[in-house]
KOLLUMLO-136538 format. One line per field, with one value per residue (C-alpha): x, y, z; chain; residue number from 0; residue in three letters. Coordinates in steps of 0.1 Angstrom, whole numbers, plus 5000, padded with zeros to 4 digits. Each point is the difference from the previous one (the first is absolute). Layout:
// residues N
xx [X_...]
yy [Y_...]
zz [Z_...]
chaine [A_...]
num [NUM_...]
residu [ALA_...]
END
This chain:
// residues 698
xx [2115_5004_4992_5028_4990_5020_4981_4994_5033_4998_4993_5029_4998_5003_4967_4972_4969_4980_5026_5000_4962_5001_5027_4982_4967_5017_5019_4969_4982_5028_5001_4962_5002_5027_4983_4967_5013_5033_4988_4987_5032_5022_4979_4998_5037_5010_5037_5008_5031_4984_5000_4973_5009_4986_5009_5010_5032_5011_5019_4975_5002_4989_4970_4964_5001_5008_5036_5019_5034_5006_5035_4989_4964_4983_4967_4991_4963_4980_4963_4989_5009_4968_4980_5006_4985_4969_5006_4984_5019_4989_5010_5033_5005_4996_5022_5027_5000_5003_5031_5014_4996_5017_5030_5001_4998_5029_5021_4993_5009_5034_5007_4989_5027_4995_5033_4988_4993_5024_4973_4999_4973_5021_5005_4963_4991_5024_4985_4965_5008_5014_4968_4974_5020_4997_4963_4974_4975_5022_5006_4962_4996_5027_4983_4966_5014_5021_4969_4983_5028_5003_4963_4998_5028_4984_4967_5016_5016_4970_4968_4978_5012_4981_4972_5025_5015_4966_4993_5034_4995_4964_5003_5035_5021_4976_4964_4987_4990_5004_5036_4995_5008_5035_5029_5001_5033_4987_4968_5020_5021_4970_4977_5026_5002_4963_4987_5022_4991_4963_4991_4963_4999_4998_5030_4991_5029_5004_4995_5036_5011_4976_5015_5035_4988_4984_5033_5020_4975_5001_5038_5009_5030_4993_4964_4998_4994_5032_4986_4992_5035_5018_4980_5000_5014_5028_5012_5033_4999_5027_4976_4971_5021_5012_4964_4987_5027_4994_4962_4984_5023_5000_4962_5000_5025_4978_4970_5022_5010_4964_4989_5026_4988_4964_5009_5022_4971_4976_5024_5003_4962_4998_5027_4981_4969_5017_5014_4965_4985_5027_4994_4963_5006_5024_4977_4971_5020_5017_4967_4982_5028_5004_4962_4999_5027_4988_4962_4990_4973_4992_5036_5006_4969_5010_5036_4989_4975_5026_5026_4974_4988_5036_5007_4967_5008_5035_4988_4974_5027_5022_4973_4995_5038_5002_4972_5019_5031_4983_4987_5030_5030_5002_4981_5017_5036_5002_5029_5017_4991_5037_4991_4988_5025_4986_5021_5006_4983_5022_5033_5018_4980_5009_4976_4994_4991_4976_4981_5007_4964_4993_5033_4993_4965_5015_5025_4972_4979_5029_5027_5034_5014_5036_5014_5018_5031_5000_4999_5028_5022_4992_5009_5033_5009_4992_5022_5029_4996_5020_4968_5004_5014_4995_4974_4963_4974_4985_5034_5003_4965_5006_5032_4981_4972_5025_5020_4968_4986_5032_5000_5023_4993_5003_4973_4977_5006_4993_4967_4988_5006_4982_4970_4997_4996_4972_4982_4999_4989_4968_4971_5001_4962_4992_5032_4997_5028_4995_5007_4972_4976_5009_4996_4965_4992_5014_4981_4967_5008_5006_4968_4981_5013_4990_4973_4963_4987_4966_4978_4966_4972_4972_4964_4992_4998_5026_4990_4977_5003_5008_4979_5016_5036_5011_4987_5018_5033_4994_4992_5033_5018_4980_4993_4962_4985_4964_4985_4987_5035_5024_5000_5025_5037_5006_5031_5018_5021_5034_5008_5004_5022_5034_5033_5022_5034_5014_5033_5017_5029_5021_5020_5027_5019_5038_5008_5026_4975_4987_5033_4998_4967_4977_5019_4998_4963_4995_5018_4976_4970_5011_5011_4966_4981_5021_5000_4963_4990_5022_4984_4965_5008_5010_4968_4979_5017_4997_4963_4995_4974_4982_5011_4972_5011_5038_5021_5035_5020_5032_5024_5028_5023_5013_5026_5005_5023_5022_4995_5025_4978_4969_5001_4981_5013_4977_4983_4962_4993_4980_5033_5022_5033_5024_5023_4972_4994_5036_5007_4970_5010_5036_4991_4977_5028_5017_4986_5025_4977_5000_4966_4964_4990_4969_4981_5025_4989_4964_5009_5016_4970_4976_5020_4999_4961_4983_4965_4989_5010_4983_4968_5001_5005_4969_4981_5012_5017_5035_5012_5033_5012_5031_5014_5026_5021_5019_5012_5005_4982_5001_5027_4974_4965_4985_5013_4988_4965_5000_5011_4975_4971_5012_5000_4968_4983_5008_4984_5032_5001_5030_5007_5028_5013_5016_5028_5016_4997_4989_4972_4971_5013_5008_4965_4985_5018_4985_4964_4976_5020_5027_5009_5017_5030_5017_5019_5020_4997_4963_5006_4998_4965_4987_5012_4981_4968_5005_5004_4968_4982_5012_4990_4965_4983_5018]
yy [8120_5034_5015_5017_5037_5005_4975_5020_5006_5024_4983_5000_5027_4976_4983_5004_5019_4967_4984_5030_4999_4963_5004_5029_4982_4970_5023_5019_4967_4990_5034_5000_4964_5009_5031_4982_4970_5013_5001_4965_4987_5016_4986_4966_4997_5012_4994_4984_5012_4998_5032_5004_5017_5006_4977_5031_5000_4968_4999_5004_4963_4989_5024_4990_4972_4996_4994_4994_5007_4977_5014_5035_4993_5018_4991_5016_5000_5006_5001_4999_4962_4995_5028_4984_4968_5019_5004_5030_5020_4978_4968_5015_5011_4964_4986_5024_4989_4964_5010_5018_4969_4979_5024_4995_4962_5000_5020_4975_4972_5015_4998_4964_4976_4965_4989_4963_4996_5027_5014_5038_5022_5007_4963_4992_5029_4989_4965_5015_5025_4972_4981_5028_5016_4967_4993_5027_4977_4997_5038_5005_4974_5018_5034_4987_4984_5031_5022_4981_5009_5036_5007_4984_5023_5031_4992_4992_5035_5018_4979_5029_4991_4967_5013_5013_4965_4985_5024_4993_4963_4999_5027_4997_4970_4970_5011_4966_4975_4971_4994_4967_5015_5008_4975_4976_5013_5036_4990_4988_5033_5022_4981_4999_5038_5007_4978_5018_5035_4993_4974_5008_4995_4965_4991_4972_4979_4966_4971_4990_5034_5001_4967_5016_5031_4979_4980_5033_5015_4968_5003_5010_5016_4995_5009_5024_4996_5000_5025_5023_4997_5006_5031_5015_5036_4990_4971_5006_4997_4972_4978_5008_4989_4968_4989_5011_4979_4969_4998_5022_5001_4962_5000_5030_4984_4969_5021_5019_4968_4987_5033_4995_4964_5011_5027_4975_4975_5028_5012_4964_4997_5033_4988_4968_5019_5021_4969_4984_5031_5000_4962_5006_5026_4978_4970_5020_5012_4966_4981_5024_4998_4962_4994_5022_4980_4965_5002_5033_5019_4972_4994_5038_5004_4970_5012_5035_4989_4978_5028_5026_4978_4995_5037_5008_4975_5013_5036_4990_4983_5030_5023_4978_5000_5037_5006_4979_5019_5033_4987_4981_5010_5035_5017_4980_5002_5031_4986_5020_4996_4990_4966_4986_4972_4968_4972_5014_5034_5010_4984_5032_5024_5014_5000_5037_4995_4972_5020_5034_5012_4990_5016_5032_5002_4996_5028_5023_4995_4998_5025_4992_5034_4987_4976_4968_5011_5033_4982_4977_5030_5017_4968_4998_5036_4995_4969_5019_5031_5010_4998_4962_4998_4984_5026_4990_5014_5018_5018_5009_5014_5020_5015_5009_5017_5019_5012_5011_5019_5016_4984_4977_4962_4997_5027_4981_4967_5018_5015_4966_4984_5030_4996_4963_5007_5025_4975_4975_5026_4989_5019_4990_5001_4978_4980_5008_5015_5037_5001_4974_5021_5031_4981_4990_5037_5011_4973_5013_5035_4989_4979_5031_5019_4973_5008_4999_4965_4986_4976_4984_5018_4981_5013_4979_5014_4989_4968_4988_4962_4988_4969_4990_5000_4978_5024_5029_4981_4990_5036_5010_4977_5007_5037_4995_5013_4999_5036_4993_4990_5023_5034_5017_5004_5026_5022_5004_5032_5003_5032_5027_5024_4984_5014_5003_5009_4989_5015_4989_5019_4982_5022_4981_5010_4999_5016_4983_4986_4977_4981_4963_4980_5030_5008_4963_4999_5032_4984_4971_5023_5021_4970_4983_5032_5005_4965_4993_5033_4991_4966_5016_5024_4971_4980_5030_5005_4963_5000_5024_5022_5026_5036_5008_4973_5005_5006_5014_4994_5020_5000_5021_4998_5030_5001_5024_5005_5031_5022_4980_4969_5018_4985_4979_4964_4986_5024_5001_4974_4968_4984_4982_4990_4976_5030_5019_4970_4995_5037_5004_4969_5012_5036_4990_4979_5032_5025_5029_5028_5020_5016_4990_5024_4980_5030_5008_4973_5010_5035_4987_4978_5028_5023_4976_4997_5019_5013_4972_4973_5017_5003_4964_4990_5020_4982_4966_4992_5002_4988_5008_4985_5010_4975_5011_4975_5015_4992_5035_5032_5026_5027_5026_4990_5034_4996_4964_5011_5026_4976_4973_5025_5012_4965_4989_5032_4989_4966_4980_4973_5001_4969_4996_4968_5007_4975_4993_5016_5034_4985_5014_5035_4998_4989_5027_5026_4983_4996_4988_4977_4984_4963_4987_4976_4997_4968_5006_4963_5005_5028_4976_4986_5034_5012_4973_5009_5037_4991_4980_5029_5028_4980_4989_5030_4996]
zz [7431_4985_4966_4981_4996_4969_4979_4968_4982_4971_4967_4975_4975_4971_5009_4975_5010_5001_5023_5023_5003_5007_5027_5016_5003_5017_5024_5009_5007_5023_5018_5005_5012_5025_5013_5005_5019_5015_5036_4998_4984_5026_5028_4983_4994_5035_5004_4967_4982_4965_4980_4974_4968_4965_4972_4981_5020_4984_4966_4971_4990_5035_5004_4998_5026_5037_5009_5033_5013_5029_5005_5007_5012_4970_4985_4966_4993_4967_5009_4964_5001_5019_4983_4966_5014_5008_5038_5017_5026_5029_4982_4990_5036_5012_4972_5009_5036_4988_4980_5030_5022_4973_5002_5038_4995_4976_5024_5028_4976_4993_5038_5004_5012_5013_5017_5002_4963_4989_4978_4994_4986_4970_4993_5004_4976_4973_5000_4999_4973_4977_5004_4994_4972_4980_5008_4996_5018_5031_4999_5001_5028_5020_4994_5012_5032_5007_4995_5028_5023_4989_5002_5034_5011_4986_5016_5033_5000_4985_5005_4988_4964_5000_4979_4974_4999_4993_4972_4985_4998_4990_4973_4986_5010_5000_4995_4988_5026_4975_4990_4981_4966_5012_4996_5030_5015_4998_5017_5030_5002_4996_5023_5029_4998_4994_5027_5025_4988_4995_5025_4997_4963_4983_4979_4975_4986_4982_5025_4995_5010_5030_5012_4999_5019_5027_5003_5004_5025_5021_5006_5035_5017_5037_5006_4970_4963_4981_4975_5028_5015_4967_4991_5035_5001_5024_4979_4982_4962_5003_5020_4977_4970_5016_5009_4966_4983_5021_5002_4973_4969_4995_4998_4978_4975_4998_4990_4976_4982_5001_4984_4972_4994_4997_4975_4980_4998_4990_4972_4988_4998_4982_4976_4993_4994_4974_4983_4999_4984_4973_4994_4996_4974_4981_5002_4986_4971_4992_5004_4976_4974_5003_4997_4969_4983_5009_4998_4986_5018_5025_5011_5003_5022_5021_5005_5006_5027_5017_5000_5010_5029_5012_4999_5018_5027_5005_5002_5026_5020_4997_5013_5031_5007_4993_5025_5026_4992_5008_5033_5013_4978_4987_5027_5028_4989_4978_4981_4972_4963_4996_5015_4967_4992_4986_5015_5036_5004_5030_4991_4991_5022_5034_5029_4995_4964_5008_5026_4984_5000_5037_5012_4981_5016_5035_4993_4988_5032_5024_4990_5013_5010_5006_4975_5011_4981_5018_5034_4990_4991_5033_5019_4981_5006_5037_5002_4984_5022_5030_5021_5005_5034_5034_5008_5003_4977_5030_5006_4963_5000_5031_4985_4968_5020_5022_4970_4981_5030_5011_5034_5020_4997_5038_5005_4977_5019_5033_4987_4986_5034_5016_4978_5006_5037_4992_4978_5029_5026_5017_5016_5037_5003_4970_4995_4963_4979_4998_4962_4994_5020_4980_4967_5010_5007_4967_4982_5014_4990_4964_5000_5011_4970_4975_4974_5012_5003_4991_5020_4997_5018_5016_5002_5031_5035_5024_5017_4971_4994_4965_4991_4967_5011_4971_4973_5017_4999_4964_4992_5015_4976_4968_5007_4997_5032_5011_5003_5034_5012_4982_4984_4978_5008_5026_4997_5033_4998_5017_5019_4973_5019_5005_5009_4969_5017_5033_5012_5032_5015_5027_5024_5019_5031_4996_5033_5023_5024_4971_4997_5005_5004_4992_4968_4989_5006_4981_4971_5001_5002_4970_4980_5006_4989_4969_4987_5006_4984_4970_4997_5004_4971_4977_5009_4992_4966_4992_5008_4971_5017_4980_5001_5024_5025_4995_5031_5000_5032_5006_5030_5013_5031_5019_5028_5029_5030_4997_4970_4981_5003_4987_4965_4975_5003_4973_4976_4995_4972_4994_4989_5026_4984_5016_5005_5018_5023_5009_5005_5023_5020_5004_5008_5028_5016_5013_5026_5002_5010_5032_4996_4992_4972_4991_4989_4972_4975_5007_4989_4968_4991_5006_4978_4971_4999_4972_4998_4977_5024_5029_4979_4990_5037_5010_4972_5014_4967_5015_5033_5018_5032_5020_5025_5025_5020_5030_5035_5012_5009_4973_5003_4992_5011_4989_4964_5000_5010_4972_4973_5012_4998_4966_4984_5017_4988_4965_5006_5005_5027_5022_5023_5025_5015_5033_5008_5034_5034_4987_4979_5020_4999_4963_4990_5022_4977_4969_5012_4988_4979_5022_5004_5031_4995_5034_4989_4968_4992_4992_4975_4970_5009_5010_4966_4983_5019_4990_4964_5000_5017_4976_4969_5011_4984_4966]
chaine [A_A_A_A_A_A_A_A_A_A_A_A_A_A_A_A_A_A_A_A_A_A_A_A_A_A_A_A_A_A_A_A_A_A_A_A_A_A_A_A_A_A_A_A_A_A_A_A_A_A_A_A_A_A_A_A_A_A_A_A_A_A_A_A_A_A_A_A_A_A_A_A_A_A_A_A_A_A_A_A_A_A_A_A_A_A_A_A_A_A_A_A_A_A_A_A_A_A_A_A_A_A_A_A_A_A_A_A_A_A_A_A_A_A_A_A_A_A_A_A_A_A_A_A_A_A_A_A_A_A_A_A_A_A_A_A_A_A_A_A_A_A_A_A_A_A_A_A_A_A_A_A_A_A_A_A_A_A_A_A_A_A_A_A_A_A_A_A_A_A_A_A_A_A_A_A_A_A_A_A_A_A_A_A_A_A_A_A_A_A_A_A_A_A_A_A_A_A_A_A_A_A_A_A_A_A_A_A_A_A_A_A_A_A_A_A_A_A_A_A_A_A_A_A_A_A_A_A_A_A_A_A_A_A_A_A_A_A_A_A_A_A_A_A_A_A_A_A_A_A_A_A_A_A_A_A_A_A_A_A_A_A_A_A_A_A_A_A_A_A_A_A_A_A_A_A_A_A_A_A_A_A_A_A_A_A_A_A_A_A_A_A_A_A_A_A_A_A_A_A_A_A_A_A_A_A_A_A_A_A_A_A_A_A_A_A_A_A_A_A_A_A_A_A_A_A_A_A_A_A_A_A_A_A_A_A_A_A_A_A_A_A_A_A_A_A_A_A_A_A_A_A_A_A_A_A_A_A_A_A_A_A_A_A_A_A_A_A_A_A_A_A_A_A_A_A_A_A_A_A_A_A_A_A_A_A_A_A_A_A_A_A_A_A_A_A_A_A_A_A_A_A_A_A_A_A_A_A_A_A_A_A_A_A_A_A_A_A_A_A_A_A_A_A_A_A_A_A_A_A_A_A_A_A_A_A_A_A_A_A_A_A_A_A_A_A_A_A_A_A_A_A_A_A_A_A_A_A_A_A_A_A_A_A_A_A_A_A_A_A_A_A_A_A_A_A_A_A_A_A_A_A_A_A_A_A_A_A_A_A_A_A_A_A_A_A_A_A_A_A_A_A_A_A_A_A_A_A_A_A_A_A_A_A_A_A_A_A_A_A_A_A_A_A_A_A_A_A_A_A_A_A_A_A_A_A_A_A_A_A_A_A_A_A_A_A_A_A_A_A_A_A_A_A_A_A_A_A_A_A_A_A_A_A_A_A_A_A_A_A_A_A_A_A_A_A_A_A_A_A_A_A_A_A_A_A_A_A_A_A_A_A_A_A_A_A_A_A_A_A_A_A_A_A_A_A_A_A_A_A_A_A_A_A_A_A_A_A_A_A_A_A_A_A_A_A_A_A_A_A_A_A_A_A_A_A_A_A_A_A_A_A_A_A_A_A_A_A_A_A_A_A_A_A_A_A_A_A_A_A_A_A_A_A_A_A_A_A_A_A_A_A_A_A_A_A_A_A_A_A_A_A_A_A_A_A_A_A_A_A_A_A_A_A_A_A_A_A]
num [0_1_2_3_4_5_6_7_8_9_10_11_12_13_14_15_16_17_18_19_20_21_22_23_24_25_26_27_28_29_30_31_32_33_34_35_36_37_38_39_40_41_42_43_44_45_46_47_48_49_50_51_52_53_54_55_56_57_58_59_60_61_62_63_64_65_66_67_68_69_70_71_72_73_74_75_76_77_78_79_80_81_82_83_84_85_86_87_88_89_90_91_92_93_94_95_96_97_98_99_100_101_102_103_104_105_106_107_108_109_110_111_112_113_114_115_116_117_118_119_120_121_122_123_124_125_126_127_128_129_130_131_132_133_134_135_136_137_138_139_140_141_142_143_144_145_146_147_148_149_150_151_152_153_154_155_156_157_158_159_160_161_162_163_164_165_166_167_168_169_170_171_172_173_174_175_176_177_178_179_180_181_182_183_184_185_186_187_188_189_190_191_192_193_194_195_196_197_198_199_200_201_202_203_204_205_206_207_208_209_210_211_212_213_214_215_216_217_218_219_220_221_222_223_224_225_226_227_228_229_230_231_232_233_234_235_236_237_238_239_240_241_242_243_244_245_246_247_248_249_250_251_252_253_254_255_256_257_258_259_260_261_262_263_264_265_266_267_268_269_270_271_272_273_274_275_276_277_278_279_280_281_282_283_284_285_286_287_288_289_290_291_292_293_294_295_296_297_298_299_300_301_302_303_304_305_306_307_308_309_310_311_312_313_314_315_316_317_318_319_320_321_322_323_324_325_326_327_328_329_330_331_332_333_334_335_336_337_338_339_340_341_342_343_344_345_346_347_348_349_350_351_352_353_354_355_356_357_358_359_360_361_362_363_364_365_366_367_368_369_370_371_372_373_374_375_376_377_378_379_380_381_382_383_384_385_386_387_388_389_390_391_392_393_394_395_396_397_398_399_400_401_402_403_404_405_406_407_408_409_410_411_412_413_414_415_416_417_418_419_420_421_422_423_424_425_426_427_428_429_430_431_432_433_434_435_436_437_438_439_440_441_442_443_444_445_446_447_448_449_450_451_452_453_454_455_456_457_458_459_460_461_462_463_464_465_466_467_468_469_470_471_472_473_474_475_476_477_478_479_480_481_482_483_484_485_486_487_488_489_490_491_492_493_494_495_496_497_498_499_500_501_502_503_504_505_506_507_508_509_510_511_512_513_514_515_516_517_518_519_520_521_522_523_524_525_526_527_528_529_530_531_532_533_534_535_536_537_538_539_540_541_542_543_544_545_546_547_548_549_550_551_552_553_554_555_556_557_558_559_560_561_562_563_564_565_566_567_568_569_570_571_572_573_574_575_576_577_578_579_580_581_582_583_584_585_586_587_588_589_590_591_592_593_594_595_596_597_598_599_600_601_602_603_604_605_606_607_608_609_610_611_612_613_614_615_616_617_618_619_620_621_622_623_624_625_626_627_628_629_630_631_632_633_634_635_636_637_638_639_640_641_642_643_644_645_646_647_648_649_650_651_652_653_654_655_656_657_658_659_660_661_662_663_664_665_666_667_668_669_670_671_672_673_674_675_676_677_678_679_680_681_682_683_684_685_686_687_688_689_690_691_692_693_694_695_696_697]
residu [MET_LYS_PHE_ASN_GLN_GLU_ILE_PHE_PRO_LYS_LEU_ALA_GLN_GLN_ASP_THR_GLU_ASP_GLU_LYS_ASN_HIS_ASN_GLU_VAL_ASN_ASP_ILE_ASP_PHE_GLU_ASN_PHE_TYR_GLU_LYS_HIS_ARG_ASN_PHE_PHE_GLU_HIS_TYR_ALA_GLN_ASP_SER_SER_ILE_THR_VAL_LYS_SER_HIS_ARG_GLU_LEU_PRO_PRO_GLN_GLN_GLN_GLY_THR_PHE_ALA_ILE_ASP_LEU_LYS_ASN_GLY_ASP_MET_TYR_ILE_ALA_MET_ASP_VAL_PHE_GLN_LYS_ALA_GLY_TYR_GLY_ASP_GLU_ALA_SER_PHE_PHE_ALA_PHE_LEU_ASN_GLU_TYR_GLU_HIS_PHE_ARG_GLU_LEU_ARG_GLU_LEU_THR_ASN_TYR_ASN_ASN_PRO_GLN_THR_LYS_GLU_THR_GLY_GLN_LYS_ILE_TRP_ARG_LYS_HIS_TYR_ARG_LYS_ILE_SER_LYS_SER_LYS_GLY_LEU_ALA_ILE_LEU_ASP_SER_CYS_LEU_ASP_ASP_ILE_LYS_MET_ASN_ARG_THR_VAL_LEU_GLU_ARG_ALA_PRO_THR_LEU_ASN_ASP_ILE_LYS_ASP_THR_LEU_TYR_THR_THR_PHE_ASN_PHE_PRO_GLU_ASP_ASN_MET_GLU_LYS_GLN_PRO_LEU_HIS_LEU_GLN_LEU_ALA_TYR_ALA_LEU_LEU_ARG_ARG_GLN_MET_LEU_PRO_ASN_ARG_GLU_THR_ILE_VAL_ASP_PRO_ARG_VAL_GLN_GLN_VAL_ILE_GLU_LYS_ILE_GLU_SER_LEU_GLN_ILE_GLY_ASN_LYS_GLN_MET_LEU_ASP_VAL_MET_THR_ALA_PRO_GLU_THR_ASN_MET_ALA_ILE_ARG_LEU_LYS_LEU_GLN_GLU_ALA_PHE_ILE_GLU_PRO_GLU_PHE_ILE_LYS_LEU_LEU_GLU_GLU_ALA_LYS_GLN_GLU_LEU_ALA_LYS_GLN_LYS_GLU_LYS_ASP_SER_GLN_SER_GLU_GLY_GLY_GLU_GLN_GLY_GLY_GLU_GLN_GLY_GLY_GLU_GLN_GLY_GLY_GLU_GLN_GLY_GLY_GLU_GLN_GLY_GLY_GLU_GLN_GLY_GLY_GLU_GLN_GLY_GLY_GLU_GLN_GLY_GLY_GLU_GLN_GLN_GLU_SER_ASN_ILE_GLU_LYS_ASN_LYS_ASN_LYS_GLU_SER_TYR_SER_ASN_GLU_ARG_GLY_SER_SER_GLN_ALA_GLY_TYR_SER_GLU_ALA_ALA_SER_GLY_LYS_GLU_ASN_PRO_PHE_LYS_GLU_LEU_SER_GLU_GLU_ASP_ILE_PHE_GLU_LYS_ALA_TYR_LYS_GLU_TYR_ALA_GLU_HIS_ASN_PRO_GLN_ALA_THR_SER_ILE_GLU_SER_ILE_GLN_GLN_ALA_MET_LYS_ASP_TYR_ALA_ASN_SER_GLU_ARG_ILE_SER_SER_LYS_SER_MET_GLU_GLU_LEU_GLN_LEU_GLU_ALA_ILE_ALA_LYS_ARG_GLU_GLY_ILE_GLN_LYS_SER_ASP_LEU_VAL_ASP_TYR_GLN_LYS_PHE_TRP_SER_LYS_ILE_GLU_ASN_LEU_GLU_ASN_PRO_GLU_THR_SER_THR_LYS_ILE_VAL_ASP_GLU_LEU_ARG_ASP_VAL_PHE_LYS_LYS_ILE_ILE_THR_LYS_ARG_GLN_PRO_PRO_ARG_GLN_GLN_LEU_LYS_THR_SER_LEU_GLU_GLU_GLY_THR_GLU_ILE_ASP_ASP_TYR_VAL_SER_VAL_VAL_ALA_GLY_GLY_VAL_THR_GLY_ASN_PHE_GLU_ASP_LYS_ILE_TRP_GLN_ASP_LEU_GLU_LYS_VAL_GLU_LYS_PRO_HIS_ARG_LEU_VAL_GLY_ASN_PHE_ASP_VAL_SER_PHE_ILE_CYS_ASP_ARG_SER_GLY_SER_MET_TYR_GLY_GLU_LYS_ALA_GLN_GLN_GLN_GLN_ILE_ALA_ILE_GLY_LEU_PHE_LEU_GLU_MET_PHE_ARG_GLU_PHE_SER_VAL_ASP_ILE_GLU_ASN_SER_MET_LEU_SER_SER_ASP_SER_LYS_LEU_ASP_ILE_ARG_THR_GLU_VAL_TRP_GLY_PHE_GLY_ASP_GLU_SER_GLN_VAL_GLU_ILE_ILE_LYS_PRO_MET_ASP_LYS_GLU_LEU_SER_GLN_LYS_ASP_ARG_VAL_HIS_THR_TYR_LYS_THR_LEU_GLN_SER_ALA_PRO_GLY_ASN_SER_THR_LEU_ASP_TYR_ARG_PRO_LEU_GLN_GLU_ILE_ALA_ALA_ASN_LEU_ASP_ASP_ASP_VAL_VAL_GLU_ARG_ILE_SER_ASN_LYS_GLU_TYR_ARG_LYS_VAL_VAL_ILE_VAL_ILE_THR_ASP_GLY_ILE_SER_SER_ASN_LYS_THR_LYS_LEU_LYS_GLU_GLU_LEU_TRP_ASN_LEU_ARG_GLU_LYS_GLY_ILE_THR_VAL_VAL_ALA_ILE_GLY_VAL_GLY_SER_GLU_ALA_GLU_LYS_ILE_ILE_ALA_ASN_TYR_GLN_PRO_ASN_GLY_ILE_LEU_CYS_SER_ASP_PRO_ARG_HIS_LEU_GLY_SER_ILE_THR_GLY_ASP_LEU_LEU_LYS_ASP_ILE_THR_LYS_GLU_LEU]
END
């Protein structure tokens, strides 16, 4: 995914000042949102061909909501959709990723084709759209079930967002544990979603709804729950819709009809109560008048008493029914005031009219960023476009990425195959994937930088026996601790002096002797370094460390051989675009040099160091490491020695990995930091160990 850089078109001159101010606020919100989370988005999206743009790029009548263009792979976002609903930045962030995953799901649906049933994604969508466009209830059910799948996908790709998900569902979406006041069919939709999102919270529903939920959750596909299969991240939307239609929608519709019947009966009772009240009033008046005419004062009193008693009785009945209505009718169903007919209260009303209040409440707490109508139009545009072809969705995405980055599709495919090999590379000593080992190291570094923690401090000497173990455990639960056992909370400080900047420069040998196996292993080593540091940077940003604990990681890649190969292959930056990755990979395939001018990149790096960086290095606030990979003896050992001394004098660590038959002589020139790699095939695992070593003090 990428963000369109030209997201803020100039406002039309004819806009009023108020309109301008409103537009500018929304645009600034989008810009800030993008800048704050850009690195995470780019890492999260990886090789997706979706381009994120501002809704301000849409025609005026389409602005203010999310929109998608499946044909061109564009997603238009309007973050104020969530902000208006009261979402904070983190909740908006999670909601955006949900919408992003929904976009990806729709693109996968367009490519669905079952040759046996001759069903296509477009055909399945058209049927589904006709259904949810006619029933708001079914649209809500679909949204709830889809949210399970989307949220599972987000959390699978970014598990650190689980706390944000919990906050979103307990604060905004479904904060109440008891859902019995909702219409029966909505209880089912809400509970299916809430139970998946908040498994540790109780969700209370009507016993009839609970019975349906248990039935749905008991359904199996193979040895897995059907609900789990249909909402799994890897399940195509077409399969989810087919399972949903076959096993969940029939139960939902039954509850919908039952909710309607309950409301109809309640309205009928309310109508009878109103009639009884009116009859009581009329009886009182008629009785009083009749009594006055027939028997003077006595008849008037008798008739008045009879009419009054009848009125009082009817009023009391009405009160009881009104109370029942408040408990089971109005509060449960939230029907519209329009449903006030006497004969059949719902005869002329639509489903949306009957449950107007409840549906409106759902929309307020669960803002739908992209309308159903907008999705339908995007699907139609896609179906009518020239992009429909025999090409797979993966091929179309690769073409879009290549076009966007200005690279060849074949190069992109080669790099992806190359990286899949690196991901499966194992440490021969532990038989564990190197990338997994590095992720564990990075996780520990981030944990070390988390805020200070608090722990209970005991006043007992080590080895003292605790007689009343039960009271100690109970105290741990209630927070009431015995003085003899526990003292106040003790603050355990984390290390206060932490490196704030970490730069790594890779210097790669492109001399002729590297051609073949050694060049390929060098590609793997550099690819591993770059990709893992990029992932580390995103994890740090996502952990939301304080400014005192923040760590910025930057990388660069240099080449050497002859003077013409002394160049920056990848510039110093914490960003690593797809173009950078492919370019570095391709450049390191060739080895045209006839010399080993390894000292030249060292010269250039030293020349670019300013006094501020050197001072911060001496204060241990900044760390810089230079890693040289080479298979040959330097063409100028004297110059090499000078440049090594120059950099090390400034506090910079220079490490060399000597590859091949000359490895021992190479590392002798780079002492004391030389690593022997006689067999080029071990370069990848040696690189992984080096990466763990240079990051252990962060």
